[in-house]
Structure formats: structure tokens, C-alpha cells
C-alpha positions in Angstrom: 114.2 97.4 107.6 115.4 100.7 106.7 112.9 103.6 105.1 115.2 106.2 103.2 114.2 110.1 103.1 116.1 112.6 101.8 116.5 116.4 102.6 118.1 118.7 99.8 121.6 116.6 100.6 121.1 115.4 104.2 119.8 111.7 104.4 117.5 109.8 107.3 117.4 106.9 108.0 114.3 105.4 109.8 115.4 101.9 110.7 113.7 98.7 113.2 116.4 98.2 115.0 116.5 101.8 116.2 117.3 104.2 117.1 113.6 106.4 116.9 113.4 109.3 114.5 110.8 111.9 115.9 109.0 113.2 112.9 107.9 117.2 114.2 103.8 117.2 114.2 103.9 121.1 114.9 103.2 122.7 111.2 99.7 122.0 111.6 96.8 125.1 111.4 94.4 122.4 113.5 96.7 123.8 116.7 98.0 126.7 115.6 95.7 128.8 113.7 98.3 131.9 113.6 99.7 129.5 110.9 96.7 129.6 108.7 96.7 133.1 108.5 100.6 133.8 108.0 100.8 131.5 105.1 97.6 133.4 104.0 99.1 136.5 103.7 102.4 135.1 102.3 104.2 135.5 105.6 106.6 132.5 106.1 108.3 134.0 109.2 105.7 131.3 112.0 106.4 128.7 109.8 110.5 128.7 109.3 110.0 129.4 113.3 107.7 126.4 114.0 110.4 124.6 111.4 113.2 125.8 113.4 112.1 125.2 117.0 111.4 121.7 116.2 114.5 120.6 114.6 116.8 122.4 117.6 114.7 120.3 120.2 115.2 116.6 118.1 113.0 116.3 115.2 114.6 114.8 111.9 111.9 115.1 109.5 109.0 117.4 109.8 105.6 116.7 108.6 104.0 119.9 107.0 100.8 120.2 107.1 98.6 124.0 105.7 95.2 122.1 105.8 92.3 124.4 107.3 88.6 125.1 106.0 89.0 127.9 103.2 92.3 127.2 102.5 94.1 126.8 99.1 96.2 124.1 100.3 97.0 122.9 95.9 98.8 126.6 96.3 100.3 126.9 100.2 101.4 123.5 100.7 104.3 123.2 98.1 104.9 127.0 98.9 105.1 125.8 102.5 107.0 122.9 101.6 109.9 125.3 98.9 110.2 128.0 102.6 111.2 125.3 104.7 113.7 123.7 102.2 115.2 126.7 101.1 116.3 127.3 104.6 116.4 124.1 106.5 117.9 120.9 105.0 115.6 118.5 106.5 113.5 115.7 105.1 109.6 116.6 104.7 106.5 114.1 105.7 103.7 115.9 103.2 100.3 115.9 105.2 97.3 116.2 102.9 93.9 114.0 102.9 93.7 116.1 99.4 96.0 114.1 96.3 96.2 117.3 94.1 97.9 119.3 97.1 99.9 116.4 98.0 101.5 116.0 94.3 101.7 119.9 93.9 103.8 119.5 96.8 106.3 116.4 95.6 106.8 118.5 92.7 108.2 121.4 94.5 110.1 119.1 97.4 113.5 118.3 97.0 114.7 115.2 97.8 112.8 111.6 99.0 109.8 112.8 101.3 106.7 110.7 103.2 103.5 110.9 102.5 101.3 111.1 105.1 99.2 109.4 104.3 97.9 106.4 102.5 94.8 104.1 103.9 92.8 100.9 103.2 90.1 103.0 101.7 90.2 102.2 97.5 90.0 105.4 96.8 92.7 106.3 98.9 94.7 103.8 97.9 93.9 104.4 94.2 94.8 107.8 94.7 98.3 108.2 96.4 100.1 105.2 96.0 100.7 106.5 92.4 101.6 109.8 93.7 104.1 107.8 96.2 105.5 105.7 92.5 106.0 108.6 90.2 107.9 110.9 92.6 110.1 107.6 94.7 108.1 108.7 97.7 107.7 106.7 100.9 104.4 106.8 102.3 102.3 105.7 105.8 100.3 103.6 105.9 96.7 103.7 108.0 95.2 101.0 109.4 91.5 102.0 108.8 89.6 101.2 105.7 86.3 101.4 104.2 84.7 100.1 107.2 86.2 102.4 109.7 88.6 101.8 112.6 88.3 99.0 114.0 89.2 97.5 117.4 90.5 94.7 117.1 94.3 94.3 116.2 94.0 91.2 114.0 91.9 93.1 111.6 94.5 96.4 111.7 97.2 94.1 110.5 95.0 92.5 107.8 94.7 96.1 106.3 97.9 97.2 107.1 98.8 94.0 105.1 96.2 95.1 102.1 98.2 98.5 102.0 101.2 96.8 101.7 100.3 94.0 99.1 98.1 97.4 96.6 101.5 99.4 97.2 104.0 96.8 96.1 101.4 96.1 93.1 101.4 99.8 92.2 105.4 99.7 92.9 106.1 101.5 95.3 109.0 99.3 97.7 107.9 97.7 100.4 110.6 99.3 103.0 109.2 102.5 101.6 105.7 101.4 103.9 105.5 103.1 106.8 102.5 101.6 109.2 100.5 103.5 111.3 97.8 101.3 113.8 96.8 104.1 115.2 96.6 105.3 118.3 93.2 106.9 119.6 91.8 108.8 122.8 92.1 106.7 126.1 89.4 109.0 127.7 87.1 107.6 124.8 87.8 103.7 125.0 89.8 102.4 128.1 91.2 99.7 126.0 92.9 102.2 123.2 96.2 102.0 124.2 96.0 98.5 124.5 94.2 98.2 121.5 97.9 99.9 119.2 99.8 98.6 121.0 98.7 95.1 120.3 99.1 96.2 116.6 102.1 97.4 117.2 103.4 94.0 118.0 101.5 91.7 115.2 102.7 94.7 112.8 106.5 94.2 113.9 106.3 90.3 114.4 104.5 89.5 110.7 105.7 92.1 109.4 108.6 93.8 110.5 108.3 97.0 109.0 109.0 100.9 110.2 106.1 102.1 112.6 104.5 105.5 113.3 101.9 107.1 115.2 100.3 110.0 116.1 102.0 110.1 119.5 99.8 113.1 121.3 96.3 111.3 120.2 96.2 109.1 123.4 95.7 111.5 126.0 93.3 113.8 124.4 90.5 115.4 126.4 92.8 114.6 129.9 94.8 116.3 132.3 99.0 115.5 132.5 99.1 114.6 129.0 102.6 114.7 128.7 102.9 112.5 131.2 100.3 109.9 129.9 102.4 110.3 126.3 105.8 110.2 127.6 104.6 106.7 129.2 102.9 105.7 126.6 105.9 106.8 123.8 108.1 104.5 125.8 106.4 101.1 125.9 105.2 101.7 122.3 109.5 102.1 121.6 109.3 98.6 123.4 107.1 97.1 121.2 108.6 98.6 118.1 107.5 102.1 117.5 110.1 103.5 115.6 109.2 107.5 114.2 106.3 108.7 115.7 105.0 112.3 114.9 105.5 114.3 117.5 106.4 117.2 119.4 110.0 117.1 120.2 109.9 120.1 122.6 107.6 117.7 124.7 108.5 114.3 123.6 112.7 113.9 122.7 113.8 113.1 126.3 111.9 110.0 126.8 112.6 108.9 123.6 115.8 109.4 124.4 115.9 108.0 127.6 114.6 104.8 126.4 116.5 104.1 123.1 119.2 104.4 126.0 117.9 101.8 128.4 116.8 99.6 125.2 120.9 99.9 124.4 120.6 101.8 121.5 123.1 105.0 122.6 126.6 103.4 123.2 127.7 105.6 126.3 124.5 107.5 126.7 126.6 109.7 124.2 123.3 111.2 122.0 121.4 111.3 126.0 123.6 113.2 127.5 124.7 115.7 124.3 120.4 116.7 124.6 120.8 118.0 127.9 124.0 119.4 127.2 122.6 121.1 124.6 120.0 121.9 126.5 121.5 123.5 129.2 123.3 125.8 126.6 
């Protein structure tokens, strides 16, 4: 299955047969309060620094989130989208729980975006899916619904199937649906990672769609986060993960190494080029 995203002119293909596409996570004010203060002041310099550093580190799609308490995301999200696309020809992942902000950003964006995200809740399905259809966008479908987050992989699969059914009925193509099986903190739930891995397997085997996760979620509250994230990333890719949302500065080497080991990098060309670029 291939999910095609577009920037101004550049096309990025997320393919269930690989190689893995990294969606850069760093444009997010929950991690960087400075992002909110600079954007509210009309200063896009820091935003563009984050975009450039992620692209240089290996991100091929950028997640764009400006949400923070008190922020006018209906105004700031499209402004951020336009600023990034004016400088960089990169597909964007529009990240907001606010349908009005998503709609404003989609109207401002050039190319074909990914919406982060839809879930199995009725309000989400009815609020976001028509926007995806009307603007020709792809969507991320989170495996949660009105009952919350289940620890049963089979139930997570059923939620994914519900999202697919509603999306197709609304007019969103099946290949434009990327499933997020949900990655939760293993410090709080010892079997959290195994639940995610089993859900990835089920989605891969039964639905054949592209799969994303918030890659750093599993290590929250623990030491050695980069080590944990890298180990989990490699296992997830082996089981069907195709487009993680992650910090490319910390995860690209692991992704490229895993692609190489899985036979997705003939003669190690991408792997070697990455390390050559790091030494320049």
C-alpha cells in the first residue's frame, strides 16, 4: 500500500514495503515553549530553524503543531504552514485537535497534507473526515474511541477497521489512511510496548495499511530514553511500522540501520550517505 504526500512540488511516498519515512516531531510547543512565544510575536525564525534541522537530519515529512493553552491556533497554524512551505518544499502533517485550525491550515497549505489525527470517536470522525475528503488530504487514524484506550490489540484493530469504514464511506481513499496503533509509556504499563507491537502486526496482516506511532512515547519518565526508543523502533519496523513520528536527530541512524538489515537499502547506499553527511 502506498500513501502519497506532496509539498509544493516534492512527492513523498510512504510504502508498506519500505523504506521507512520519518515524520519530524519537533515543531510542537509542548516540547518547546519558545515556539509559542516566538510565533505569537510574529517571529518565524525559530520555527524555520526547527524545520531545517529536522530535514537535514532525515525527516521527509514535518509534523506541525502550534497548540498550547491560550494560543489562537486557527490563526497560528496556517501561518506556520505558509512560513515553512515558503522556505522548504516538504509535505506537512497538520497536527491539531481543533477542526477549525486544521481546516484553516489545509486551506493555506500547498500540496497534499497528512492530518494528525482522526480517532474512533464520533465527534472526530464527523469533524475531520469531511475536511480530509474536501482537501484531498491523508489521515492518521488513532486506535482509540469513545471508550478510551484499550489494552486489547484485537479491539484496537476493530477501531482501526471502524475508522477505515467511515473514511471510505465519507470519500477518503483507503490508501490515504495511516493507522496509529498507539504507543504508551512502558513505565506506567509493563505490557504497553507488547500491546503496540501486537497491534502493529494485526494491522499489517489484516489491513495492509501504512503505520505510524509517536515513537518517543514509550520511554516517558525513564532514563536512557534514546536507547529504549531505538530498540523499540527497530522492533516496530520489523513488524510493519512505516512512518514514525519522531525526532530525526535521534532516530535516523536506527531507522537506516534497520532498513539496511531488512534488505531495503541496496549496497548500503542510504546508510553510508547518511554517515558521510554527518561528518561534513
